[in-house]
C-alpha positions as CSV (number, residue, x, y, z in Angstrom):
1,M,0.0,0.0,0.0
2,L,1.2,3.5,-0.9
3,V,1.4,5.6,2.2
4,C,1.6,9.4,1.6
5,F,2.7,11.8,4.2
6,L,1.5,15.4,3.8
7,L,3.9,17.8,5.5
8,F,2.6,21.3,6.3
9,A,4.2,24.7,5.6
10,G,7.5,25.3,7.4
11,C,8.5,21.7,7.0
12,D,10.4,20.0,4.2
13,R,8.3,18.1,1.8
14,K,9.6,14.5,1.3
15,P,8.6,12.0,-1.3
16,A,6.3,9.2,-0.3
17,I,7.9,5.8,-0.2
18,E,6.2,2.7,-1.5
19,S,7.1,-0.5,0.1
20,K,6.4,-3.8,-1.7
21,A,6.9,-7.2,-0.3
22,A,8.8,-9.4,-2.7
23,L,6.5,-11.7,-4.7
24,P,7.1,-15.4,-4.4
25,S,8.8,-16.9,-7.4
26,L,6.6,-18.7,-9.8
27,P,8.0,-22.2,-10.6
28,V,8.7,-22.8,-14.3
29,V,6.5,-25.7,-15.4
30,A,5.7,-26.9,-18.8
31,I,2.2,-28.2,-19.8
32,E,3.8,-31.7,-20.3
33,D,5.2,-31.6,-16.7
34,V,1.8,-31.9,-15.2
35,P,0.8,-35.6,-14.9
36,A,-2.5,-36.6,-16.6
37,P,-5.1,-38.9,-15.1
38,A,-4.6,-42.6,-15.7
39,T,-7.1,-42.4,-18.6
40,R,-7.6,-39.3,-20.7
41,T,-11.3,-40.2,-21.3
42,V,-13.9,-42.0,-19.2
43,R,-17.0,-43.8,-20.3
44,V,-19.7,-43.3,-17.7
45,E,-20.8,-46.6,-16.2
46,R,-24.0,-47.5,-14.2
47,G,-23.9,-45.9,-10.9
48,Q,-21.1,-43.4,-11.7
49,N,-21.6,-39.6,-11.5
50,L,-19.3,-36.6,-12.0
51,R,-18.4,-36.7,-8.3
52,S,-17.0,-40.2,-8.6
53,I,-15.3,-39.4,-11.9
54,G,-13.8,-36.1,-10.5
55,S,-12.4,-38.1,-7.5
56,M,-11.0,-40.8,-9.7
57,A,-9.4,-38.5,-12.3
58,Y,-8.3,-35.5,-10.1
59,G,-8.3,-36.6,-6.5
60,H,-11.5,-35.2,-5.0
61,E,-15.2,-35.3,-5.8
62,R,-15.3,-31.5,-5.8
63,F,-13.6,-31.7,-9.2
64,S,-17.1,-32.7,-10.5
65,G,-17.6,-29.1,-11.5
66,F,-14.3,-29.0,-13.3
67,V,-15.2,-32.2,-15.3
68,A,-18.6,-30.6,-16.1
69,V,-17.2,-27.3,-17.5
70,V,-14.5,-29.1,-19.5
71,N,-17.1,-31.3,-21.1
72,G,-19.7,-28.6,-21.6
73,I,-22.3,-30.3,-19.2
74,S,-24.8,-27.8,-18.0
75,D,-26.4,-30.1,-15.3
76,P,-23.7,-32.1,-13.5
77,E,-26.5,-34.3,-11.9
78,R,-27.7,-35.6,-15.2
79,V,-25.0,-37.6,-17.0
80,S,-26.1,-40.4,-19.3
81,E,-24.7,-43.9,-18.9
82,G,-22.3,-44.6,-21.7
83,A,-21.3,-41.0,-22.2
84,E,-17.6,-40.5,-23.0
85,L,-16.1,-37.6,-21.0
86,K,-12.7,-36.0,-21.4
87,T,-10.3,-36.0,-18.4
88,P,-7.1,-34.4,-19.6
89,S,-4.4,-33.1,-17.3
90,L,-5.3,-29.9,-15.5
91,S,-2.8,-27.9,-17.5
92,M,-3.9,-29.3,-20.9
93,A,-7.6,-28.7,-20.0
94,F,-6.9,-25.0,-19.7
95,R,-4.9,-24.9,-22.9
96,D,-7.5,-26.7,-24.9
97,T,-10.3,-24.5,-23.5
98,G,-8.6,-21.5,-24.9
99,M,-6.7,-20.0,-22.1
100,D,-4.8,-16.8,-22.9
101,P,-1.2,-17.9,-23.3
102,A,-0.1,-15.2,-20.8
103,Y,-1.8,-17.1,-18.0
104,Q,-0.8,-20.7,-19.0
105,P,2.4,-20.7,-17.0
106,I,0.5,-19.7,-13.9
107,F,-1.9,-22.5,-14.2
108,N,0.8,-25.0,-15.1
109,A,2.5,-24.2,-11.8
110,L,-0.8,-24.4,-9.9
111,A,-1.7,-27.7,-11.6
112,K,1.7,-29.2,-10.8
113,A,1.3,-28.0,-7.1
114,C,-2.0,-29.9,-7.0
115,T,-0.7,-33.1,-8.5
116,D,2.4,-32.9,-6.3
117,Y,0.2,-32.6,-3.3
118,Y,-1.7,-35.8,-4.2
119,K,1.6,-37.5,-4.8
120,T,2.7,-36.6,-1.3
121,E,-0.6,-37.1,0.5
122,P,-0.3,-40.9,1.0
123,A,3.2,-40.5,2.7
124,Y,1.7,-37.8,4.9
125,L,-1.2,-39.9,5.9
126,S,0.9,-42.9,6.5
127,A,3.3,-40.9,8.8
128,R,0.2,-39.4,10.5
129,Q,-1.4,-42.8,11.3
130,A,2.0,-44.3,12.4
131,S,2.5,-41.5,14.9
132,G,-0.6,-42.6,16.9
133,V,-1.5,-39.0,17.5
134,E,-5.3,-38.5,17.0
135,R,-5.5,-34.8,17.7
136,G,-3.0,-32.1,18.0
137,N,0.4,-32.2,16.4
138,F,2.6,-35.1,15.3
139,P,6.3,-35.1,14.4
140,I,5.9,-34.9,10.6
141,P,8.9,-36.3,8.6
142,A,11.1,-33.6,7.2
143,D,10.9,-34.8,3.6
144,V,7.1,-34.9,3.7
145,Q,7.0,-31.4,5.4
146,A,9.3,-30.0,2.7
147,K,7.2,-31.3,-0.1
148,L,4.0,-29.9,1.4
149,V,5.6,-26.5,1.9
150,A,6.9,-26.5,-1.6
151,C,3.3,-27.1,-2.8
152,A,2.0,-24.2,-0.7
153,D,4.8,-21.9,-2.0
154,A,3.9,-22.6,-5.6
155,I,0.2,-22.0,-4.9
156,D,1.1,-18.6,-3.3
157,A,3.2,-17.7,-6.3
158,G,0.4,-18.6,-8.6
159,V,-2.1,-16.5,-6.5
160,A,0.3,-13.5,-6.5
161,S,0.6,-13.7,-10.3
162,L,-3.2,-14.1,-10.8
163,S,-3.8,-11.1,-8.6
164,L,-1.9,-8.9,-11.1
165,V,-4.3,-9.6,-14.0
166,K,-5.2,-6.3,-15.7
167,P,-8.0,-5.0,-17.9
168,P,-9.4,-5.9,-20.3
169,H,-9.3,-9.1,-18.2
170,A,-10.4,-9.4,-14.6
171,A,-8.6,-11.4,-11.9
172,P,-10.5,-14.6,-11.0
173,K,-11.3,-13.6,-7.5
174,M,-13.3,-16.7,-6.6
175,A,-10.5,-19.1,-7.8
176,I,-7.9,-17.0,-6.1
177,G,-9.8,-17.2,-2.8
178,Q,-10.1,-21.0,-3.1
179,F,-6.4,-21.4,-3.9
180,K,-5.4,-19.2,-0.9
181,Q,-7.4,-21.5,1.3
182,A,-5.8,-24.6,-0.2
183,S,-2.4,-23.1,0.6
184,E,-3.4,-22.3,4.2
185,H,-4.7,-25.9,4.7
186,I,-1.5,-27.4,3.2
187,R,0.6,-25.3,5.6
188,E,-1.4,-26.5,8.5
189,L,-0.8,-30.1,7.5
190,A,3.0,-29.3,7.0
191,R,3.1,-28.1,10.7
192,G,1.9,-31.6,11.7
193,S,-1.5,-30.3,12.8
194,I,-4.3,-32.9,13.2
195,D,-7.9,-31.7,13.7
196,G,-9.0,-35.1,15.0
197,Y,-11.8,-35.5,12.5
198,G,-9.9,-36.2,9.2
199,Y,-11.6,-33.1,7.8
200,D,-8.4,-31.1,7.6
201,Y,-6.7,-32.8,4.6
202,D,-10.1,-33.3,2.9
203,L,-10.4,-29.5,2.9
204,V,-7.3,-29.3,0.6
205,G,-9.1,-31.4,-2.0
206,Q,-12.3,-29.4,-1.7
207,R,-10.5,-26.1,-2.2
208,F,-8.5,-27.4,-5.2
209,G,-11.6,-28.7,-6.8
210,L,-13.5,-25.5,-6.4
211,A,-10.5,-23.4,-7.4
212,F,-9.9,-25.2,-10.6
213,T,-13.6,-25.2,-11.4
214,N,-13.9,-21.4,-10.9
215,A,-10.7,-20.9,-13.0
216,M,-12.1,-23.0,-15.8
217,I,-15.3,-21.0,-15.8
218,W,-13.2,-17.8,-15.9
219,T,-11.4,-19.1,-18.9
220,R,-14.5,-20.0,-20.7
221,Q,-15.9,-16.5,-20.0
222,G,-12.9,-14.9,-21.7
223,H,-11.0,-14.2,-18.5
224,R,-13.7,-11.9,-17.1
């Protein structure tokens, strides 16, 4: 924030000083660096819905909205058995939807942070269970902690970059808010914090799913 000091007559007038915190560095990630789901397309089977497909492809049922937007489905609750749905990597989904190339590096980094988190989550949960701690804090392994912190740092860098979006485009405020919360939850996990209900790490998936869904809607709406 620019803070201006107005000095009255009889005093020297000094220039205002603007102080800016250094922005986190955005990781350099290529589209191809983001792992794709095991299958690039899914044929809907009896009993399946977008929640189960979102969980299978991207790690959490809250990605149901993302799958819906990618596939042009207006009503996520009405998906026909036998329908073939696209489930590309997160980064390719944005590219193929027509994202402005200026924003692609940001979403490559955010997508990689998401897939890195899910790659790390099993080791985190294993260490958490092995600790025997049910609520409070457990001694999280240093390597797991470092990976979680790296994910949160990458998310914060992406959020900082998205916040700088200028007209004629508008910053995706809803997506930014969800990404921020995902980072906060991951940092809590990295501190070894356990809420005692198993809801804490689930919140990470919820925020990721909502963030990428809102970002995809933003992309389809011409970044406005």
